[in-house]
C-alpha positions as CSV (number, residue, x, y, z in Angstrom):
1,X,-7.0,6.8,-16.2
2,X,-7.7,3.6,-14.3
3,X,-11.2,2.2,-14.7
4,X,-12.7,1.2,-11.4
5,X,-15.1,-1.7,-11.2
6,X,-18.4,-1.4,-9.4
7,X,-18.9,-3.6,-6.4
8,X,-20.3,-7.0,-7.0
9,X,-23.9,-7.5,-5.8
10,X,-24.4,-8.9,-2.3
11,X,-20.7,-8.4,-1.4
12,X,-19.3,-5.7,0.9
13,X,-17.5,-2.9,-0.8
14,X,-13.7,-3.2,-0.3
15,X,-11.8,-0.5,1.4
16,X,-10.3,2.0,-1.0
17,X,-6.5,1.6,-1.1
18,X,-4.0,4.3,-1.7
19,X,-1.5,4.3,-4.6
20,X,1.7,2.4,-4.1
21,X,4.8,4.1,-2.9
22,X,8.0,2.8,-1.3
23,X,7.6,2.3,2.4
24,X,10.7,4.3,3.1
25,X,9.0,7.4,1.6
26,X,5.8,7.0,3.5
27,X,5.5,9.3,6.5
28,X,6.2,7.5,9.7
29,X,2.6,7.6,10.9
30,X,1.4,6.0,7.6
31,X,4.1,3.3,7.3
32,X,3.3,-0.3,8.2
33,X,3.7,-0.5,11.9
34,X,4.1,-3.2,14.5
35,X,1.2,-3.7,17.0
36,X,2.4,-3.5,20.5
37,X,2.0,-6.3,23.1
38,X,2.0,-9.1,20.6
39,X,4.4,-12.1,20.5
40,X,4.7,-12.0,16.7
41,X,4.7,-8.4,15.4
42,X,2.5,-7.9,12.3
43,X,2.3,-5.0,9.9
44,X,-0.7,-2.7,9.9
45,X,-2.4,-1.8,6.7
46,X,-0.3,1.1,5.2
47,X,-3.5,3.1,4.5
48,X,-4.5,3.0,8.2
49,X,-4.0,6.2,10.1
50,X,-1.6,5.0,12.8
51,X,-0.9,8.0,15.1
52,X,2.8,8.5,15.8
53,X,4.1,9.1,19.3
54,X,4.8,12.7,20.1
55,X,8.3,14.0,19.2
56,X,10.9,14.3,21.9
57,X,11.8,17.8,23.0
58,X,14.7,19.3,21.1
59,X,17.4,21.0,23.2
60,X,19.0,22.9,20.5
61,X,19.2,23.2,16.7
62,X,22.6,24.0,15.2
63,X,24.1,24.4,11.7
64,X,27.0,22.1,11.4
65,X,28.0,22.9,7.8
66,X,27.4,25.5,5.1
67,X,27.9,25.0,1.4
68,X,27.4,28.3,-0.4
69,X,23.9,29.4,0.6
70,X,23.0,26.0,1.8
71,X,23.0,25.6,5.6
72,X,22.8,22.1,6.9
73,X,21.2,21.7,10.4
74,X,21.1,19.1,13.1
75,X,19.0,18.7,16.3
76,X,20.5,18.0,19.7
77,X,18.7,16.1,22.5
78,X,20.1,15.9,26.0
79,X,19.2,13.5,28.8
80,X,16.8,14.7,31.4
81,X,18.4,16.5,34.4
82,X,17.7,15.5,37.9
83,X,15.1,18.3,38.2
84,X,13.2,17.2,35.1
85,X,13.7,13.5,34.9
86,X,10.9,11.0,35.4
87,X,10.9,7.5,36.9
88,X,11.3,6.1,33.5
89,X,14.2,8.2,32.5
90,X,16.8,8.5,35.3
91,X,19.4,11.2,35.1
92,X,23.1,10.3,34.9
93,X,25.4,10.9,37.8
94,X,26.3,14.5,38.6
95,X,29.3,15.7,36.6
96,X,29.4,12.8,34.3
97,X,30.4,13.3,30.7
98,X,27.8,12.0,28.2
99,X,28.7,9.8,25.2
100,X,27.1,10.9,21.9
101,X,24.8,9.0,19.6
102,X,24.6,10.4,16.0
103,X,21.5,9.5,14.1
104,X,21.3,9.5,10.2
105,X,17.8,9.3,8.8
106,X,16.6,7.3,5.9
107,X,14.6,8.2,2.9
108,X,16.2,6.5,-0.1
109,X,19.2,8.9,-0.2
110,X,16.8,11.5,-1.8
111,X,14.2,12.4,0.8
112,X,13.0,12.9,4.4
113,X,14.7,14.8,7.2
114,X,16.2,14.7,10.7
115,X,12.8,14.6,12.4
116,X,12.1,11.2,10.8
117,X,13.2,8.9,13.7
118,X,11.9,6.1,15.9
119,X,10.7,7.5,19.2
120,X,11.8,4.5,21.4
121,X,15.2,4.6,19.8
122,X,16.0,8.2,20.9
123,X,14.2,7.6,24.2
124,X,16.4,4.6,25.0
125,X,19.7,6.2,24.1
126,X,18.7,9.3,26.2
127,X,17.8,7.0,29.1
128,X,21.2,5.4,28.9
129,X,22.8,8.9,29.2
130,X,23.7,9.7,25.6
131,X,23.4,13.1,24.0
132,X,21.5,12.4,20.8
133,X,22.2,14.3,17.6
134,X,20.0,13.9,14.5
135,X,21.5,15.4,11.3
136,X,20.2,16.5,7.9
137,X,22.4,16.0,4.9
138,X,22.3,17.1,1.3
139,X,20.0,14.9,-0.8
140,X,20.6,13.1,-4.1
141,X,20.4,13.7,-7.0
142,X,20.9,17.5,-6.7
143,X,23.9,16.7,-4.6
144,X,26.2,13.9,-5.7
145,X,26.8,10.9,-3.4
146,X,30.3,12.3,-2.9
147,X,28.7,15.5,-1.6
148,X,26.4,13.5,0.7
149,X,29.2,11.5,2.0
150,X,31.2,14.7,2.7
151,X,28.4,15.9,4.9
152,X,28.6,12.6,6.9
153,X,32.4,13.1,7.0
154,X,32.2,16.7,8.1
155,X,29.7,16.2,10.9
156,X,32.4,14.2,12.8
157,X,34.5,17.3,13.2
158,X,31.6,19.3,14.5
159,X,30.6,16.6,17.0
160,X,34.2,16.3,18.3
161,X,34.9,20.1,18.6
162,X,31.7,22.2,18.5
163,X,29.0,20.1,20.3
164,X,30.5,20.7,23.7
165,X,30.7,24.4,23.1
166,X,27.1,24.5,22.0
167,X,26.0,22.8,25.2
168,X,28.2,24.8,27.5
169,X,25.4,27.1,28.6
170,X,23.2,24.1,29.6
171,X,26.1,22.7,31.7
172,X,25.9,19.3,29.8
173,X,29.3,17.7,29.6
174,X,30.1,15.8,26.5
175,X,32.7,13.1,25.9
176,X,33.4,13.6,22.2
177,X,35.7,10.6,22.1
178,X,32.7,8.3,22.9
179,X,30.8,8.4,19.7
180,X,28.4,5.8,18.3
181,X,26.4,6.1,15.0
182,X,22.9,4.8,14.3
183,X,21.2,4.9,10.9
184,X,17.9,3.8,9.5
185,X,17.5,2.4,5.9
186,X,19.6,4.6,3.6
187,X,20.9,6.3,6.7
188,X,22.1,3.0,8.0
189,X,24.1,2.6,4.8
190,X,25.7,6.0,5.4
191,X,26.3,5.0,9.0
192,X,28.1,1.8,7.9
193,X,30.4,3.9,5.7
194,X,31.7,6.0,8.7
195,X,34.6,3.7,9.3
196,X,35.8,4.8,5.9
197,X,34.8,8.4,6.1
198,X,35.8,9.4,9.6
199,X,39.2,10.2,10.9
200,X,38.4,8.1,13.9
201,X,35.8,5.3,13.5
202,X,32.8,5.4,15.8
203,X,32.9,3.1,18.9
204,X,29.9,1.1,17.5
205,X,27.3,1.2,14.8
206,X,23.6,0.3,15.0
207,X,22.1,-0.4,11.5
208,X,18.3,-0.3,11.3
209,X,17.2,-2.2,8.2
210,X,20.1,-0.9,6.1
211,X,21.6,-2.2,2.8
212,X,25.1,-3.6,3.0
213,X,25.7,-5.0,-0.5
214,X,25.0,-2.4,-3.2
215,X,25.5,-5.1,-5.9
216,X,22.3,-6.8,-4.7
217,X,19.3,-4.5,-4.7
218,X,16.7,-6.3,-6.7
219,X,13.2,-4.9,-7.0
220,X,11.0,-6.9,-4.6
221,X,7.7,-6.4,-6.5
222,X,5.8,-4.8,-3.6
223,X,4.0,-2.2,-5.9
224,X,2.8,-4.5,-8.6
225,X,-0.9,-4.4,-7.7
226,X,-0.9,-0.6,-7.1
227,X,-1.7,1.9,-9.9
228,X,1.0,4.3,-8.6
229,X,3.6,1.8,-9.7
230,X,2.7,2.3,-13.3
231,X,3.3,6.0,-13.4
232,X,6.1,6.8,-15.9
233,X,9.2,8.6,-14.9
234,X,9.3,11.0,-17.8
235,X,11.7,14.0,-18.4
236,X,8.9,16.2,-17.2
237,X,8.6,14.2,-14.0
238,X,12.3,14.4,-13.3
239,X,12.4,18.1,-14.0
240,X,9.5,18.7,-11.5
241,X,11.1,16.4,-9.0
242,X,14.5,18.2,-8.8
243,X,15.7,21.6,-7.8
244,X,19.4,21.8,-8.9
245,X,19.5,25.5,-8.4
246,X,18.6,25.0,-4.7
247,X,19.9,21.6,-3.6
248,X,17.7,20.3,-0.7
249,X,18.9,19.1,2.6
250,X,15.4,17.8,3.6
251,X,12.0,17.1,2.1
252,X,8.7,17.1,3.8
253,X,7.2,13.7,4.7
254,X,4.2,12.7,2.6
255,X,0.9,13.1,4.5
256,X,-1.6,11.7,2.0
257,X,-2.0,9.5,-1.0
258,X,-1.7,12.5,-3.2
259,X,1.7,13.4,-1.7
260,X,2.9,9.9,-2.5
261,X,2.5,10.3,-6.2
262,X,4.3,13.6,-6.5
263,X,7.2,13.8,-8.9
264,X,10.0,13.0,-6.4
265,X,8.2,9.9,-5.1
266,X,7.6,8.8,-8.7
267,X,11.3,9.2,-9.4
268,X,12.1,7.1,-6.3
269,X,9.7,4.3,-7.2
270,X,11.1,4.0,-10.7
271,X,14.7,3.9,-9.3
272,X,13.8,0.9,-7.1
273,X,11.5,-0.8,-9.7
274,X,14.2,-0.7,-12.3
275,X,16.9,-1.8,-9.9
276,X,18.9,1.4,-10.5
277,X,19.9,2.2,-6.9
278,X,23.7,1.8,-7.4
279,X,23.6,3.6,-10.8
280,X,21.5,6.5,-9.3
281,X,23.8,6.9,-6.4
282,X,27.0,6.8,-8.4
283,X,25.9,8.6,-11.6
284,X,22.9,10.6,-10.6
285,X,20.5,11.7,-13.3
286,X,21.8,12.0,-16.8
287,X,21.4,15.4,-18.5
288,X,20.8,15.1,-22.2
289,X,22.1,17.5,-24.9
290,X,18.7,19.2,-25.0
291,X,18.9,19.8,-21.2
292,X,16.3,17.2,-20.3
293,X,16.9,14.6,-17.6
294,X,16.7,10.8,-17.6
295,X,17.5,8.0,-15.3
296,X,20.9,6.3,-15.7
297,X,21.2,3.1,-17.6
298,X,21.4,-0.1,-15.7
299,X,25.0,-1.4,-15.7
300,X,26.7,1.9,-16.2
301,X,28.8,1.5,-13.1
302,X,31.8,-0.7,-12.6
303,X,32.2,-3.4,-10.0
304,X,34.9,-1.4,-8.3
305,X,32.7,1.7,-8.0
306,X,30.0,-0.3,-6.3
307,X,32.4,-2.1,-4.1
308,X,33.6,1.3,-2.8
309,X,30.2,2.1,-1.4
310,X,29.3,-1.4,-0.1
311,X,30.0,-2.0,3.6
312,X,30.1,-5.8,2.8
313,X,33.2,-5.2,0.8
314,X,34.7,-2.4,2.8
315,X,34.7,-4.4,6.1
316,X,37.2,-6.8,4.5
317,X,39.6,-3.9,3.7
318,X,39.5,-1.6,6.7
319,X,38.9,-2.0,10.4
320,X,35.3,-1.9,11.4
321,X,33.9,-1.2,14.9
322,X,31.3,-3.4,16.5
323,X,28.0,-3.6,14.5
324,X,24.5,-4.5,15.6
325,X,21.9,-5.0,12.8
326,X,18.1,-5.1,13.1
327,X,15.8,-5.8,10.2
328,X,12.3,-7.2,9.7
329,X,12.2,-10.8,8.6
330,X,9.8,-9.7,5.8
331,X,11.7,-6.6,4.8
332,X,10.4,-5.5,1.4
333,X,13.0,-3.0,0.5
334,X,16.4,-4.6,0.9
335,X,15.9,-8.1,2.2
336,X,17.5,-10.0,5.0
337,X,20.4,-11.2,3.0
338,X,22.0,-7.9,3.7
339,X,22.0,-8.5,7.4
340,X,23.2,-12.1,7.2
341,X,26.0,-11.4,4.7
342,X,27.5,-8.5,6.6
343,X,27.2,-10.3,9.9
344,X,29.1,-13.3,8.6
345,X,31.8,-11.0,7.0
346,X,32.3,-9.1,10.3
347,X,32.7,-12.3,12.3
348,X,35.2,-13.5,9.8
349,X,37.2,-10.3,10.5
350,X,36.8,-10.9,14.3
351,X,34.7,-7.9,14.6
352,X,32.0,-8.0,17.4
353,X,28.7,-8.3,15.7
354,X,25.1,-9.0,16.6
355,X,21.9,-9.2,14.5
356,X,18.2,-9.4,15.2
357,X,15.2,-10.1,12.9
358,X,11.8,-8.9,13.9
359,X,9.3,-11.7,13.0
360,X,6.9,-10.9,10.1
361,X,8.0,-7.2,10.1
362,X,8.6,-5.3,6.9
363,X,10.8,-2.3,6.2
364,X,10.7,0.6,8.7
365,X,8.8,-1.7,11.2
366,X,9.6,0.7,14.0
367,X,8.0,3.8,12.5
368,X,5.0,4.1,14.8
369,X,6.4,2.1,17.6
370,X,5.6,3.3,21.1
371,X,7.8,3.9,24.0
372,X,7.5,0.8,26.3
373,X,5.9,-1.1,23.5
374,X,6.8,-4.5,22.1
375,X,9.4,-3.2,19.6
376,X,11.0,-1.0,22.3
377,X,11.3,-3.7,24.9
378,X,12.3,-6.6,22.7
379,X,14.5,-5.0,20.1
380,X,15.5,-1.4,20.8
381,X,16.5,-2.0,24.5
382,X,18.9,-4.9,23.8
383,X,20.4,-3.2,20.8
384,X,21.0,0.1,22.6
385,X,22.5,-1.7,25.6
386,X,24.9,-3.7,23.4
387,X,26.0,-0.5,21.6
388,X,26.3,1.4,24.9
389,X,28.6,-1.3,26.3
390,X,31.3,-0.2,23.9
391,X,31.4,3.3,25.4
392,X,31.6,1.9,29.0
393,X,28.0,2.1,29.9
C-alpha cells in the first residue's frame, strides 16, 4: 500500500492523480487531448474529464467472419443522402459508386474495439464520399498474432464481395476495387501489413501514430511516477487477464482509474515497460508445466521473425501503396523515429509518401478531437484528401 503524505502547511492541496496506464488503453474521453483553436496543440491532463464528441450513426453492423463460436463484427457507415445531408456534409453525385475506407482500431493488439475511433476522421472520409467500415478482430494473447493477421486478411474478401450485397437495400453503390485502409496505433501497424496480407493491396494507407519497426520499441518511461506502474504482473494477474476458453474480439474501454489497474491493463503495462512487445506478439504468453502463465523472455524471437512483422523491412521486399503517416511530435508510446524511418524507406522505393507531426502532441492526440476543430482542419483534412486522391477523388 502506498503511503500518502499530508499536504504541507500553507500550500494548496495538489489534485489527486490517477494511477498510470498506457495512453492507448485509456478510454478516448480520458486520453490526453488536443485543445481546439490553438496554434500549438497541447495535451490536456489525462485525469481531466474531456467529453468525447457523439458517435456517428451506424448504418449497419455485420459479421464478416466466424471462428467456431466466435463471431467477429464490423460497423458500416455510409455518406449522407441528399435528403439527410447537411451543409457541412454534401452528398455525392447521384448514382456514383463509393470508395471504401477500412478502419482498424488500436489498443495494444490486446484491447479496445471498433467504436474506438477519432470522430473527425470518420466524418471527413464520409464527407469525401467514402463508405467507412470499422472492424473488430480477435485480440492477443488468447488469439495468436497469426490469427489476428488472418482476420485482417479475411476482411478483404468480405469487403470486396459482401459489402455491396449488405448495402443493396439502402441503394448505396460500392466500388470494392477502390479500397483504402486507415489504422490507429496498433491498428496502424496492422494496416501497414495489408500489402503483405491482402490479395490486392489497398490503394493507399493512412497510419495514425503506428509503429513501423518492431525491433525498436523501447519503454519511454511515461509511468515512472505513477503507483500503477509498480504493480507486478504475476501468474495470478495473467490468469485473471485472459480468457483462453472464450477468445475476445473486443474489450470495454476503461472508464475510471479503477478500470485502468484491472489485470488486462496491468499485463499491457508490463509488456511495454519490459520492452516485450515483439516477444509478446510473436510468442504470446508462456504456459508453464504447472499450467500457470508468464510473460515471454526478452530476446526469445529471431531477427527474421521480427522483420516479418515490421513494415519498415517489408516495404523493401514487396510493393507498397502510397502511405501517409501522422504522429504527435511528443509521442510517448512509439516515438517519431517510426514515422521518419518508414517515410525515408518508402521514398527510397519510389513509393508516394507523406508525413505530418502534430506539435507537442502525445500518443492518440486525436482521441477527443472535435469535428471542425484544430486537429480536424490542420491534420485530418489534408491527410484524408491525399489518401482520397489515389481513388480518383
